[in-house]
N, C-alpha and C positions, 0 to 999 in steps of 0.2 A: 503492499500496498506505501500509497504516498500522496503528500500535499498539493498535489495534481488531484487526484483521486479527489480529497475532501470539496480541497475549493470548490470541483467539481460540480458535487453533490451542495455544499450547498449557494450557486451560483442555479440552481433547480430549483434544492425551495422557496427562495428569492422567486425567482418568475414564479411560481406553480402557486405561492401566496397571492402574487397582483393576478390571478385566470378566476372567476365565476365558470366558468362554463367546464371544466373539467371530463374530461365517460370517467365512467369507473373500466375500460380498460385503460384511460391514460395513468390515474391511475393504481393497477395491476405491475402496470410497464416502476411507475415511480419504489411502488413498496419493496417491490423485488431488487431493486436496484438500494434503496436505506439494508431493505433488510441481504445481500449479500455485500453492502459497508462494511455494515456494523460487526457483523461475523468476523468479518477478517481484521475491524480492528479490537475484538473479542478475544480473535485469539493471536494475535499482539501485543496484549496488553495486559502487564499481572491485576492490573484491577480487578476486584471482583463487580466491579461495579459496569463493566466494559459487560460481565454475561449478561445483567438484566437489564440490560439495551440490548443488544440486541435480544434476543430473547423477549422482549417486546415488540422489534419491527417485527423480531417473523411473524407474533397472533397480528399486527396492525396487515401484514403481506396472509396470513388466513384469513384473517374477514373480509380485505380484500377482491382474495380469489371466490367469496361464501358471494358476494355481490357479481360479477363474471357472471359469474354460474346457478346466479338466479335466486339464491340459498338465504336469502340479502344481509346485514351483516351480524 
């Protein structure tokens, strides 16, 4: 993982914050990227809170998948 990876993710967060028309599919792609990034951070970090953050990101991804599949949040 690099600082560029984190910067790209934060830029995406900022762009998403300005949009009100995000589709469930766009949300799913975002939460997949977020979960992947948080998992990589948790894998490389000695901080136990990183594992909690990664688990939360995976839960958000699961919810986004459910929405795309018509299962609701």
